[in-house]
N, CA, C and O of each residue as an XYZ file, in Angstrom:
628
protein
N      30.202      6.899    -70.699
C      29.056      5.806    -70.692
C      27.930      6.157    -69.657
O      28.210      6.355    -68.475
N      26.581      6.231    -70.164
C      25.615      6.524    -69.232
C      25.231      5.345    -68.578
O      25.476      4.203    -68.965
N      24.479      5.748    -67.341
C      24.008      4.567    -66.614
C      22.613      4.057    -67.194
O      21.881      4.758    -67.893
N      22.356      2.816    -66.833
C      21.040      2.199    -67.293
C      19.812      3.082    -66.731
O      19.942      3.572    -65.609
N      18.743      3.283    -67.387
C      17.706      4.112    -66.945
C      16.514      3.269    -66.290
O      15.682      3.771    -65.535
N      16.535      2.055    -66.637
C      15.397      1.135    -66.289
C      15.598      0.258    -65.020
O      14.960     -0.775    -64.817
N      16.589      0.790    -64.143
C      16.729     -0.017    -63.034
C      17.097      1.055    -61.823
O      17.851      1.997    -62.064
N      16.571      0.875    -60.620
C      16.712      1.524    -59.407
C      18.120      1.197    -58.743
O      18.793      0.258    -59.169
N      18.554      2.008    -57.673
C      19.744      1.755    -56.991
C      19.887      0.460    -56.478
O      21.006      0.059    -56.157
N      18.724     -0.362    -56.340
C      18.706     -1.685    -55.833
C      18.741     -2.656    -56.919
O      18.640     -3.847    -56.625
N      18.878     -2.284    -58.204
C      18.759     -3.257    -59.231
C      17.427     -3.683    -59.810
O      17.348     -4.432    -60.784
N      16.393     -3.181    -59.178
C      15.088     -3.549    -59.587
C      14.689     -2.663    -60.843
O      14.975     -1.470    -60.949
N      13.973     -3.428    -61.802
C      13.526     -2.853    -63.127
C      12.457     -1.988    -62.801
O      11.713     -2.247    -61.855
N      12.311     -0.930    -63.540
C      11.057      0.082    -63.527
C      11.089      0.805    -64.724
O      12.078      1.000    -65.431
N       9.750      1.252    -64.937
C       9.484      2.216    -66.005
C       9.884      3.472    -65.764
O       9.566      4.039    -64.718
N      10.574      4.011    -66.631
C      11.132      5.498    -66.468
C       9.957      6.376    -66.407
O       8.994      6.119    -67.129
N       9.939      7.424    -65.586
C       8.824      8.439    -65.349
C       9.086      9.507    -66.302
O      10.079     10.221    -66.164
N       8.253      9.666    -67.272
C       8.367     10.768    -68.184
C       7.292     11.893    -68.007
O       7.041     12.712    -68.891
N       6.711     11.859    -66.842
C       5.614     12.834    -66.483
C       5.861     14.323    -66.707
O       4.967     15.072    -67.102
N       7.197     14.758    -66.422
C       7.689     16.010    -66.470
C       8.385     16.454    -67.733
O       8.814     17.603    -67.838
N       8.504     15.526    -68.726
C       8.917     15.924    -70.019
C       7.931     16.685    -70.931
O       6.710     16.542    -70.865
N       8.491     17.401    -71.678
C       7.698     18.060    -72.698
C       7.363     17.200    -73.893
O       8.096     16.296    -74.293
N       6.090     17.574    -74.496
C       5.878     16.871    -75.650
C       6.293     17.488    -76.796
O       5.885     18.619    -77.057
N       7.161     16.818    -77.628
C       7.840     17.208    -78.813
C       7.720     16.044    -79.886
O       7.511     14.859    -79.628
N       7.892     16.617    -81.148
C       7.990     15.624    -82.248
C       9.168     14.793    -82.217
O      10.295     15.280    -82.124
N       8.941     13.528    -82.293
C      10.020     12.443    -82.297
C       9.878     11.474    -83.442
O       8.766     11.074    -83.787
N      10.987     11.093    -84.035
C      10.977     10.161    -85.125
C      12.092      9.285    -85.026
O      13.090      9.637    -84.397
N      12.012      8.070    -85.640
C      12.927      7.072    -85.512
C      12.968      6.196    -86.863
O      11.876      5.896    -87.346
N      14.062      5.789    -87.468
C      14.174      4.950    -88.585
C      15.116      3.823    -88.140
O      16.175      3.995    -87.537
N      14.572      2.599    -88.529
C      15.387      1.354    -88.366
C      15.409      0.657    -89.558
O      14.613      0.910    -90.463
N      16.288     -0.232    -89.635
C      16.384     -1.270    -90.997
C      16.897     -2.533    -90.395
O      17.414     -2.659    -89.285
N      16.682     -3.421    -91.268
C      17.228     -4.775    -91.005
C      17.063     -5.616    -92.428
O      16.391     -5.197    -93.370
N      17.783     -6.864    -92.426
C      17.682     -7.422    -93.650
C      17.405     -9.083    -93.395
O      17.662     -9.675    -92.346
N      16.829     -9.670    -94.594
C      16.735    -11.142    -94.524
C      17.326    -11.602    -95.745
O      17.027    -11.124    -96.839
N      18.270    -12.644    -95.557
C      18.947    -13.248    -96.748
C      17.944    -14.497    -96.999
O      17.453    -15.124    -96.061
N      17.699    -14.782    -98.305
C      16.841    -15.806    -98.736
C      17.469    -16.584    -99.993
O      18.377    -16.102   -100.670
N      16.965    -17.670   -100.200
C      17.583    -18.497   -101.314
C      17.038    -17.844   -102.646
O      16.125    -17.018   -102.658
N      17.715    -18.318   -103.794
C      17.217    -17.947   -105.047
C      15.807    -18.346   -105.266
O      14.984    -17.562   -105.737
N      15.509    -19.637   -104.905
C      14.037    -19.956   -104.927
C      13.061    -19.176   -104.259
O      11.956    -18.902   -104.728
N      13.512    -18.812   -103.110
C      12.546    -17.908   -102.425
C      12.396    -16.537   -103.002
O      11.271    -16.047   -103.100
N      13.517    -15.855   -103.409
C      13.667    -14.577   -104.042
C      12.773    -14.687   -105.339
O      11.942    -13.804   -105.551
N      12.913    -15.724   -106.196
C      12.077    -15.823   -107.357
C      10.609    -15.979   -107.075
O       9.798    -15.484   -107.857
N      10.213    -16.642   -105.993
C       8.753    -16.909   -105.642
C       8.134    -15.429   -105.118
O       7.058    -14.950   -105.477
N       8.966    -14.910   -104.300
C       8.517    -13.567   -103.720
C       8.359    -12.482   -104.828
O       7.361    -11.762   -104.853
N       9.380    -12.376   -105.760
C       9.302    -11.449   -106.923
C       8.184    -11.760   -107.953
O       7.529    -10.902   -108.544
N       8.052    -13.143   -108.092
C       6.922    -13.609   -108.915
C       5.550    -13.706   -108.567
O       4.600    -13.973   -109.303
N       5.567    -13.417   -107.158
C       4.115    -13.329   -106.380
C       3.519    -14.738   -106.499
O       2.332    -14.916   -106.775
N       4.470    -15.820   -106.258
C       4.064    -17.171   -106.199
C       3.894    -17.763   -104.680
O       3.719    -18.969   -104.503
N       3.951    -16.950   -103.739
C       3.960    -17.345   -102.355
C       2.454    -17.571   -101.955
O       1.693    -16.604   -101.957
N       2.064    -18.667   -101.656
C       0.671    -19.127   -101.489
C      -0.003    -18.308   -100.420
O      -1.209    -18.135   -100.596
N       0.499    -17.804    -99.416
C      -0.031    -16.885    -98.399
C      -0.301    -15.573    -98.785
O      -0.838    -14.835    -97.960
N       0.004    -15.112   -100.000
C      -0.307    -13.877   -100.539
C       0.871    -13.038   -100.991
O       1.987    -13.528   -101.159
N       0.580    -11.726   -101.188
C       1.756    -10.753   -101.744
C       2.558    -10.500   -100.371
O       2.074     -9.889    -99.418
N       3.855    -11.054   -100.402
C       4.565    -10.970    -99.250
C       4.994     -9.539    -98.905
O       5.135     -9.294    -97.707
N       5.214     -8.590    -99.769
C       5.466     -7.205    -99.397
C       4.433     -6.545    -98.785
O       4.632     -5.804    -97.823
N       3.228     -6.767    -99.305
C       1.873     -6.144    -98.656
C       1.607     -6.647    -97.313
O       1.324     -5.874    -96.398
N       1.683     -7.844    -97.165
C       1.495     -8.497    -95.753
C       2.450     -8.012    -94.827
O       2.126     -7.466    -93.772
N       3.857     -8.231    -95.264
C       4.952     -7.807    -94.369
C       4.858     -6.271    -93.942
O       5.128     -5.873    -92.809
N       4.482     -5.545    -94.890
C       4.452     -4.062    -94.710
C       3.219     -3.774    -93.496
O       3.469     -3.107    -92.492
N       1.978     -4.334    -93.739
C       0.924     -4.328    -92.720
C       1.419     -4.911    -91.350
O       1.104     -4.403    -90.274
N       2.132     -5.901    -91.461
C       2.553     -6.647    -90.064
C       3.577     -5.646    -89.366
O       3.598     -5.445    -88.152
N       4.343     -5.102    -90.208
C       5.380     -4.216    -89.553
C       4.849     -2.913    -89.017
O       5.424     -2.301    -88.116
N       3.683     -2.485    -89.622
C       3.014     -1.206    -88.945
C       2.356     -1.615    -87.716
O       2.448     -0.953    -86.682
N       1.520     -2.974    -87.835
C       1.000     -3.428    -86.627
C       2.023     -3.533    -85.520
O       1.736     -3.110    -84.401
N       3.176     -4.064    -85.767
C       4.208     -4.158    -84.724
C       4.596     -3.029    -84.029
O       4.828     -3.015    -82.820
N       4.688     -1.855    -84.953
C       5.044     -0.515    -84.262
C       3.863     -0.253    -83.167
O       4.176      0.182    -82.059
N       2.684     -0.488    -83.448
C       1.561     -0.128    -82.650
C       1.457     -1.029    -81.428
O       0.724     -0.674    -80.505
N       2.198     -2.269    -81.350
C       2.109     -3.100    -80.367
C       3.365     -3.217    -79.498
O       3.496     -4.154    -78.710
N       4.152     -2.400    -79.625
C       5.588     -2.469    -79.087
C       5.557     -2.584    -77.581
O       6.157     -3.463    -76.963
N       4.800     -1.613    -77.018
C       4.641     -1.770    -75.615
C       3.986     -3.034    -74.985
O       4.119     -3.314    -73.794
N       3.299     -3.744    -75.836
C       2.816     -5.063    -75.283
C       3.903     -5.976    -75.257
O       3.824     -6.969    -74.535
N       4.997     -5.746    -76.016
C       5.991     -6.815    -76.178
C       7.326     -6.632    -75.465
O       8.067     -7.549    -75.109
N       7.552     -5.213    -75.291
C       8.836     -4.748    -74.562
C       8.361     -4.164    -73.157
O       7.790     -3.078    -73.059
N       8.612     -4.878    -72.232
C       8.173     -4.606    -70.745
C       8.162     -3.173    -70.318
O       7.152     -2.708    -69.790
N       9.270     -2.422    -70.525
C       9.536     -1.051    -70.032
C       9.176     -0.027    -70.913
O       9.327      1.119    -70.488
N       8.652     -0.202    -72.257
C       8.358      0.829    -73.228
C       6.900      1.334    -72.596
O       6.053      0.685    -71.982
N       6.927      2.514    -72.917
C       5.659      3.373    -72.727
C       4.683      3.038    -73.928
O       5.152      2.879    -75.054
N       3.485      2.944    -73.714
C       2.471      2.919    -74.862
C       2.418      4.329    -75.551
O       2.195      5.362    -74.919
N       2.606      4.288    -76.693
C       2.719      5.576    -77.548
C       1.576      5.702    -78.524
O       1.010      4.753    -79.067
N       1.297      7.004    -78.687
C       0.190      7.312    -79.863
C       1.079      7.654    -81.004
O       1.664      8.737    -81.003
N       1.218      6.826    -81.953
C       1.980      7.043    -83.149
C       1.179      7.959    -84.072
O      -0.006      7.733    -84.317
N       1.867      9.028    -84.593
C       1.184      9.824    -85.667
C       1.559      9.207    -87.051
O       0.849      9.538    -88.000
N       2.549      8.386    -87.262
C       2.737      7.732    -88.434
C       3.774      6.571    -88.337
O       4.761      6.566    -87.603
N       3.403      5.630    -89.164
C       4.500      4.460    -89.175
C       4.426      4.002    -90.677
O       3.396      3.767    -91.310
N       5.746      3.920    -91.129
C       5.874      3.468    -92.599
C       6.908      2.397    -92.794
O       7.995      2.501    -92.225
N       6.641      1.408    -93.543
C       7.417      0.209    -93.956
C       7.646      0.172    -95.369
O       6.738      0.175    -96.201
N       9.001      0.133    -95.657
C       9.422      0.025    -97.097
C      10.485     -1.007    -97.240
O      11.168     -1.375    -96.284
N      10.621     -1.496    -98.519
C      11.633     -2.545    -98.682
C      12.605     -2.164    -99.813
O      12.257     -1.374   -100.690
N      13.752     -2.695    -99.789
C      14.723     -2.743   -100.936
C      15.126     -3.968   -101.242
O      15.640     -4.616   -100.331
N      15.008     -4.530   -102.460
C      15.438     -5.893   -102.862
C      16.781     -5.789   -103.553
O      17.038     -4.906   -104.371
N      17.612     -6.724   -103.186
C      18.926     -6.814   -103.926
C      18.816     -8.290   -104.422
O      19.146     -9.253   -103.730
N      18.299     -8.375   -105.745
C      18.055     -9.634   -106.408
C      19.360    -10.553   -106.482
O      19.317    -11.762   -106.256
N      20.546     -9.849   -106.828
C      21.788    -10.539   -107.012
C      22.178    -11.188   -105.742
O      22.609    -12.340   -105.795
N      22.070    -10.541   -104.533
C      22.630    -11.092   -103.382
C      21.363    -11.795   -102.591
O      21.511    -12.259   -101.460
N      20.330    -11.823   -103.167
C      19.046    -12.477   -102.609
C      18.830    -11.926   -101.156
O      18.718    -12.649   -100.166
N      18.786    -10.544   -101.151
C      18.492    -10.090    -99.684
C      17.343     -8.980    -99.974
O      17.219     -8.312   -101.000
N      16.523     -8.955    -98.789
C      15.427     -8.016    -98.790
C      15.662     -7.102    -97.513
O      15.550     -7.631    -96.407
N      15.966     -5.819    -97.608
C      16.099     -4.802    -96.461
C      14.941     -4.217    -96.327
O      14.408     -3.652    -97.282
N      14.339     -4.277    -95.002
C      13.237     -3.511    -94.504
C      13.567     -2.353    -93.739
O      14.504     -2.410    -92.943
N      12.876     -1.264    -93.897
C      13.041     -0.075    -93.310
C      11.707      0.317    -92.673
O      10.630      0.167    -93.249
N      11.862      0.887    -91.311
C      10.605      1.287    -90.696
C      10.865      2.784    -90.165
O      11.875      2.981    -89.491
N      10.054      3.762    -90.425
C       9.996      5.060    -89.692
C       8.754      5.049    -88.847
O       7.680      4.590    -89.238
N       8.957      5.568    -87.699
C       7.873      5.661    -86.776
C       7.923      7.112    -86.076
O       8.943      7.581    -85.572
N       6.747      7.712    -86.116
C       6.615      9.040    -85.472
C       5.661      9.324    -84.575
O       4.534      8.855    -84.734
N       5.959     10.131    -83.499
C       4.954     10.577    -82.469
C       5.212     11.952    -82.115
O       6.275     12.520    -82.370
N       4.140     12.531    -81.471
C       4.385     13.851    -80.668
C       4.063     13.300    -79.197
O       2.946     12.968    -78.799
N       5.252     13.267    -78.470
C       5.198     12.658    -77.270
C       6.273     12.988    -76.359
O       7.066     13.901    -76.588
N       6.310     12.222    -75.280
C       7.357     12.569    -74.154
C       8.460     11.528    -74.102
O       9.316     11.635    -73.223
N       8.512     10.474    -75.021
C       9.426      9.609    -75.135
C       9.630      9.137    -76.608
O       8.709      9.191    -77.422
N      10.850      8.680    -76.912
C      11.122      8.285    -78.230
C      10.499      7.109    -78.893
O       9.831      6.299    -78.251
N      10.703      7.010    -80.127
C      10.126      5.808    -80.926
C      11.074      4.911    -81.467
O      10.776      4.278    -82.480
N      12.266      4.758    -80.883
C      13.258      3.915    -81.500
C      12.681      2.427    -81.358
O      12.698      1.683    -82.338
N      12.258      2.074    -80.336
C      11.861      0.609    -79.945
C      10.660      0.279    -81.119
O      10.582     -0.797    -81.713
N       9.773      1.402    -81.315
C       8.694      1.078    -82.212
C       9.176      0.939    -83.632
O       8.519      0.228    -84.393
N      10.343      1.594    -84.097
C      10.782      1.388    -85.486
C      11.611      0.183    -85.399
O      11.493     -0.546    -86.384
N      12.443     -0.242    -84.465
C      13.016     -1.607    -84.386
C      12.046     -2.780    -84.375
O      12.312     -3.813    -84.990
N      10.994     -2.635    -83.722
C       9.937     -3.634    -83.632
C       9.250     -3.832    -85.112
O       9.022     -4.923    -85.636
N       8.993     -2.643    -85.624
C       8.376     -2.692    -86.962
C       9.102     -3.507    -88.041
O       8.589     -4.336    -88.793
N      10.422     -3.115    -87.984
C      11.319     -3.800    -88.958
C      11.427     -5.373    -88.605
O      11.397     -6.242    -89.477
N      11.541     -5.610    -87.367
C      11.642     -7.070    -86.990
C      10.342     -7.823    -87.366
O      10.383     -8.948    -87.865
N       9.252     -7.205    -87.124
C       7.973     -7.861    -87.392
C       7.840     -8.046    -88.927
O       7.429     -9.105    -89.399
N       8.190     -7.014    -89.670
C       8.117     -7.154    -91.133
C       9.027     -8.344    -91.636
O       8.616     -9.164    -92.458
N      10.212     -8.378    -91.120
C      11.211     -9.433    -91.453
C      10.721    -10.712    -91.022
O      10.911    -11.667    -91.775
N      10.083    -10.897    -89.864
C       9.670    -12.182    -89.399
C       8.453    -12.653    -90.274
O       8.231    -13.851    -90.454
N       7.622    -11.583    -90.846
C       6.504    -11.964    -91.499
C       7.007    -12.643    -92.797
O       6.452    -13.655    -93.228
N       8.084    -12.059    -93.420
C       8.575    -12.411    -94.607
C       8.926    -13.896    -94.476
O       8.561    -14.732    -95.303
N       9.679    -14.186    -93.354
C      10.067    -15.548    -92.975
C       8.927    -16.478    -93.019
O       8.849    -17.453    -93.766
N       8.037    -16.093    -92.146
C       6.789    -16.934    -92.033
C       6.135    -17.218    -93.357
O       5.689    -18.353    -93.524
N       6.025    -16.356    -94.294
C       5.403    -16.553    -95.576
C       6.083    -17.439    -96.511
O       5.506    -18.084    -97.387
N       7.456    -17.443    -96.263
C       8.301    -18.133    -97.220
C       8.885    -19.477    -96.707
O       9.474    -20.227    -97.484
N       8.726    -19.764    -95.449
C       9.348    -20.865    -94.708
C       9.001    -22.243    -95.447
O       9.824    -23.159    -95.480
N       7.827    -22.330    -95.995
C       7.366    -23.478    -96.742
C       8.422    -23.871    -97.878
O       8.608    -25.049    -98.183
N       9.005    -22.962    -98.400
C       9.767    -23.192    -99.623
C      11.200    -23.373    -99.026
O      11.904    -24.247    -99.532
N      11.693    -22.629    -98.002
C      12.977    -22.864    -97.590
C      13.304    -22.229    -96.230
O      13.284    -20.998    -96.208
N      13.615    -22.904    -95.045
C      13.747    -22.360    -93.842
C      15.160    -21.831    -93.478
O      15.474    -21.503    -92.334
N      15.924    -21.782    -94.476
C      17.342    -21.371    -94.290
C      17.579    -19.907    -94.405
O      18.692    -19.428    -94.623
N      16.385    -19.150    -94.234
C      16.442    -17.582    -94.277
C      17.148    -17.053    -93.157
O      17.000    -17.628    -92.079
N      17.924    -16.008    -93.233
C      18.660    -15.400    -92.065
C      18.333    -13.889    -91.886
O      18.592    -13.076    -92.773
N      17.734    -13.535    -90.667
C      17.659    -12.177    -90.442
C      18.942    -11.570    -89.914
O      19.617    -12.248    -89.140
N      19.310    -10.455    -90.232
C      20.448     -9.732    -89.703
C      20.537     -8.223    -89.782
O      19.711     -7.605    -90.453
N      21.426     -7.653    -89.180
C      21.751     -6.248    -89.171
C      20.519     -5.411    -88.754
O      20.394     -4.296    -89.259
N      19.690     -5.819    -87.956
C      18.574     -5.031    -87.436
C      19.235     -3.924    -86.444
O      19.847     -4.210    -85.415
N      19.027     -2.738    -86.889
C      19.579     -1.540    -86.136
C      18.934     -0.212    -86.282
O      18.261     -0.020    -87.294
N      19.057      0.732    -85.392
C      18.711      2.068    -85.459
C      19.510      2.714    -86.539
O      20.734      2.608    -86.621
N      18.709      3.436    -87.422
C      19.594      4.186    -88.408
C      19.630      5.632    -88.083
O      20.667      6.262    -88.291
N      18.530      6.238    -87.564
C      18.484      7.660    -87.191
C      17.317      7.866    -86.229
O      16.325      7.143    -86.317
N      17.408      8.841    -85.304
C      16.375      9.334    -84.658
C      16.533     10.883    -84.419
O      17.633     11.434    -84.382
N      15.390     11.500    -84.269
C      15.264     12.904    -84.239
C      14.459     13.278    -83.014
O      13.439     12.610    -82.845
N      14.732     14.235    -82.115
C      14.011     14.638    -81.188
C      14.360     14.204    -79.794
O      15.266     13.376    -79.703
N      13.812     14.609    -78.747
C      14.133     14.207    -77.418
C      15.314     14.883    -76.850
O      16.075     15.629    -77.466
N      15.390     14.513    -75.499
C      16.471     15.167    -74.629
C      17.902     14.685    -75.232
O      18.822     15.498    -75.329
N      18.039     13.451    -75.598
C      19.298     13.137    -76.077
C      19.641     13.615    -77.426
O      20.738     13.290    -77.881
N      18.782     14.402    -78.177
C      19.114     14.789    -79.479
C      18.954     13.941    -80.491
O      18.370     12.872    -80.314
N      19.482     14.324    -81.763
C      19.469     13.556    -82.893
C      20.668     12.496    -83.031
O      21.717     12.636    -82.402
N      20.455     11.542    -83.807
C      21.240     10.345    -83.751
C      21.220      9.761    -85.195
O      20.179      9.483    -85.791
N      22.488      9.604    -85.702
C      22.533      8.915    -87.047
C      23.702      7.877    -87.103
O      24.870      8.208    -86.899
N      23.299      6.558    -87.403
C      24.221      5.509    -87.324
C      25.306      5.724    -88.319
O      26.225      4.911    -88.415
């Protein structure tokens, strides 16, 4: 088990210094799901949500979330992303929508938090757009699927 990197020997929080790291290509993919009622699923697929096309708005929000991660997570470094993609898979039978986010940068630190924030933002946007129909939606299983690059190497869940 490795030690926490965002605390000094006195337990004070700090941002990790990445000044001496080399710039390398780094990417991360995260996913998460939202369970909805049949009524919500039918409204989403039938494009009957008054606030607009759920998938287009959630996709845009997810991408925006990746770009604002360091504004939300205190110890994240601001990153210059070279790409961010949001996609969705719908399971009509189970009434679930799974969101995927891949974030890419050429930088000194990884983009796992950006991918996780992108997925979370996309799912929260779906909730926001559909809550007038049913507030019993449940977000779940938000996790890192894979990452490439960096000192710790590649990771696959």
